[in-house]
C-alpha positions in Angstrom: -0.1 0.0 -0.1 1.2 3.6 -0.6 2.3 5.3 2.7 -0.5 7.7 3.9 0.6 11.1 5.4 -0.9 12.4 8.6 0.1 16.1 8.6 -1.6 16.7 11.9 1.0 14.3 13.6 3.8 14.8 11.0 3.8 11.0 10.7 3.7 8.7 7.8 1.5 5.7 8.4 1.7 2.6 6.2 -1.8 1.6 5.7 -2.2 -2.3 5.5 -5.5 -4.0 4.8 -4.7 -7.6 4.9 -4.5 -9.1 8.3 -2.3 -11.9 6.9 0.4 -9.3 5.6 3.8 -10.7 6.7 4.5 -7.3 8.3 2.0 -8.2 10.8 3.6 -11.4 12.1 5.6 -9.7 14.7 2.5 -8.4 16.4 1.2 -11.8 16.8 4.1 -13.3 18.8 3.1 -14.9 22.0 4.9 -14.3 25.4 7.6 -16.9 24.5 7.9 -15.5 21.2 8.5 -12.0 22.3 11.0 -13.1 25.1 12.5 -16.5 25.9 13.2 -17.6 29.3 16.9 -16.7 28.9 15.8 -13.3 27.5 13.8 -12.6 30.7 16.7 -13.5 33.0 19.0 -11.2 31.0 19.7 -8.0 33.0 21.3 -6.4 30.0 17.9 -6.4 28.1 17.2 -9.0 25.5 13.9 -9.8 23.7 10.9 -7.7 23.0 7.8 -6.7 24.9 4.3 -5.4 23.5 2.8 -2.3 24.9 -1.1 -1.9 24.4 -2.9 1.5 24.5 -1.6 5.1 24.3 -0.9 5.6 27.9 1.3 2.6 28.2 3.0 3.3 25.0 3.6 7.0 26.3 5.2 5.7 29.6 7.4 3.3 27.7 8.7 6.0 25.4 9.1 8.5 28.2 11.3 5.8 30.0 13.4 5.6 27.0 12.5 2.2 25.5 13.4 1.6 22.0 10.3 0.8 19.7 10.5 -1.7 17.0 7.2 -1.3 15.1 3.7 0.0 16.0 0.1 -0.7 14.7 -2.4 2.2 14.9 -6.0 2.9 14.4 -5.9 4.3 10.8 -8.9 6.6 11.4 -7.8 8.0 14.7 -3.9 8.0 15.0 -2.8 8.7 18.7 -0.4 11.7 18.9 2.1 9.3 20.6 2.7 7.6 17.3 4.6 10.7 16.0 7.2 10.2 18.7 8.0 6.6 17.6 11.2 6.2 15.7 10.1 3.0 13.9 7.7 1.8 11.3 4.1 2.6 12.0 1.3 0.5 10.4 -2.3 1.4 10.3 -5.5 -0.6 9.8 -9.2 -0.5 10.5 -11.2 -2.1 13.4 -11.3 -5.6 11.8 -7.7 -5.7 10.7 -6.3 -4.6 14.1 -8.8 -6.9 15.9 -7.4 -10.0 14.1 -3.8 -8.8 14.5 -3.9 -7.7 18.0 -6.3 -10.7 19.2 -8.3 -8.2 21.2 -12.0 -8.1 21.1 -11.8 -4.3 21.3 -8.5 -3.3 19.6 -6.7 -0.4 21.3 -5.8 2.7 19.2 -2.0 1.7 19.3 0.0 -1.3 20.1 4.0 -1.0 19.9 6.6 -3.6 20.0 9.6 -2.4 22.1 13.0 -3.9 22.8 13.3 -5.0 26.4 15.3 -2.5 28.5 18.2 -3.4 30.8 17.4 -3.7 34.5 19.3 -3.2 37.7 20.7 -6.0 39.8 19.1 -6.5 43.3 22.2 -4.7 44.9 22.0 -1.7 42.5 18.3 -1.4 42.9 18.6 -1.5 46.8 21.5 1.0 46.9 19.1 3.8 45.7 16.0 2.7 47.5 14.5 3.0 50.9 11.1 1.1 50.2 11.1 -2.2 48.3 8.5 -4.7 47.4 9.6 -8.3 47.1 7.6 -11.1 45.5 8.2 -14.8 45.6 6.4 -17.4 43.3 3.6 -14.8 42.2 3.1 -16.3 38.8 0.0 -14.6 37.8 0.8 -11.5 35.5 -2.4 -9.7 36.5 -1.3 -9.9 40.2 2.1 -8.6 39.3 0.7 -5.8 37.2 -1.6 -4.9 40.2 1.2 -5.0 42.8 3.4 -2.8 40.4 0.7 -0.2 40.2 0.0 -0.2 43.9 3.8 0.2 44.9 4.2 3.0 42.4 1.1 4.8 43.5 2.0 4.7 47.2 5.7 5.9 46.4 7.7 3.0 46.8 11.0 2.8 45.2 11.2 -0.6 43.4 10.3 -4.4 43.0 12.3 -7.4 43.5 11.2 -10.6 42.0 12.4 -14.2 42.2 12.9 -16.2 39.0 9.4 -18.0 39.3 7.4 -15.0 39.4 5.5 -13.6 36.4 7.2 -11.1 34.2 6.5 -7.5 34.9 6.6 -6.7 31.0 4.0 -9.3 29.9 1.1 -8.1 28.1 -1.5 -8.5 30.9 0.9 -7.2 33.5 1.5 -3.9 31.5 -2.3 -3.4 30.9 -3.3 -4.0 34.5 -0.3 -1.9 35.6 -1.1 0.8 33.3 2.5 1.1 32.4 3.6 2.1 35.8 6.3 -0.5 35.7 8.4 2.2 33.7 8.5 4.3 36.9 9.2 1.5 39.3 12.5 -0.2 38.6 12.6 -3.9 39.1 15.2 -6.7 39.5 14.9 -10.3 39.1 17.0 -13.0 41.0 17.3 -16.9 41.2 18.8 -16.5 44.8 16.2 -14.5 46.5 17.0 -15.4 50.1 20.7 -14.9 49.7 20.2 -11.5 47.9 17.8 -10.4 50.6 20.3 -11.2 53.4 22.8 -8.9 51.5 20.5 -5.9 51.7 22.2 -3.3 53.7 20.1 -1.8 56.6 16.7 -3.1 55.4 14.0 -4.4 57.8 12.4 -7.4 56.1 8.6 -7.8 56.8 7.2 -11.1 55.4 3.3 -11.0 54.9 1.9 -14.2 56.3 -1.4 -15.4 58.2 0.7 -17.5 60.5 -0.7 -17.1 64.0 2.7 -16.0 65.6 2.9 -13.1 63.2 2.8 -9.5 64.3 -0.3 -7.3 63.4 0.9 -4.9 60.7 -0.8 -2.0 62.3 1.5 -2.3 65.4 4.8 -2.1 63.4 6.9 1.0 63.4 9.1 0.9 60.4 12.5 2.1 60.2 14.1 4.2 57.4 14.7 1.2 55.1 12.1 -1.4 54.6 11.2 -4.4 52.4 7.8 -6.1 52.3 7.7 -9.6 51.2 4.7 -11.0 49.4 4.4 -14.8 48.5 2.3 -17.0 46.4 -1.6 -17.1 47.2 -1.4 -20.8 47.3 1.6 -21.5 49.5 2.7 -18.2 50.8 6.4 -17.3 51.2 9.1 -20.2 51.3 10.6 -21.2 54.7 14.0 -20.0 53.6 12.7 -16.5 53.2 10.5 -16.5 56.3 13.5 -17.5 58.3 15.3 -14.4 57.6 12.2 -12.1 58.1 9.9 -10.6 60.6 6.3 -12.2 60.0 3.5 -9.7 60.0 -0.2 -10.0 59.2 -3.2 -7.8 58.3 -5.8 -8.2 61.0 -8.8 -10.0 59.4 -12.4 -10.5 60.1 -13.4 -13.9 61.6 -13.3 -16.8 59.1 -11.0 -14.9 56.5 -7.3 -15.7 56.7 -5.9 -13.6 53.9 -6.2 -11.1 51.0 -5.3 -11.4 47.4 -1.6 -10.8 46.8 -2.2 -7.4 45.1 -4.6 -6.2 47.7 -2.2 -7.3 50.6 0.7 -5.3 48.8 -1.5 -2.2 48.7 -2.4 -2.3 52.4 1.2 -3.2 53.5 2.7 -0.3 51.3 0.2 2.1 52.8 1.0 0.8 56.4 4.7 0.8 56.0 5.2 3.9 53.8 7.8 6.4 55.0 
């Protein structure tokens, strides 16, 4: 197709009408196709991620992420598309619905190169409030945890290697792109890395009967709150090096969803 000029955004959009056009294959990659397990463990930045919606794309661009390609609504091109230094393809509702695999396609989806991330030590060196998650494998929960931590002014997120990817499509959608304002680090040696944190009080969220009520804690200047799997909680190895705390619950209820518990803990232990 002949490129179509959008003077109002000073942008050239390449209009494509065939959803089977080979240029659209890159937008159909699943999570493994975007980033392999090795890519996700690479602190230097490897693989791709897909940002959906103008707000998430804007936040990715503002964070310095490098775009590879974008797909936009040919009728209503978002202004952020003009800031993308990459090919921008355009299509109508049906084309974008097929390509994006969304029932209601968003006005823009953009492929980005995954950015580098800090190590646990580097992240902690510039932080006073950290959220730590272990075995939280649901990307929706990870997105919500990130959004809660960012909204309440916390400094960073540490994930073990079994937790879901903060740059997964669902995580980015749920978190509204706040991951780009909340640095994160991943580790396969979580307990060992936590023991190396300088001056941090470690508070493990657990419904265990011997845990301390969260509302009685008086946090110090450097705090990390630890959140575990909703099925099995935190590992014994992590619990052994932490102070167990709990959110007081109504009778007959033992815990909250991981994301909800994070919000309560981040508020209670904020600086």
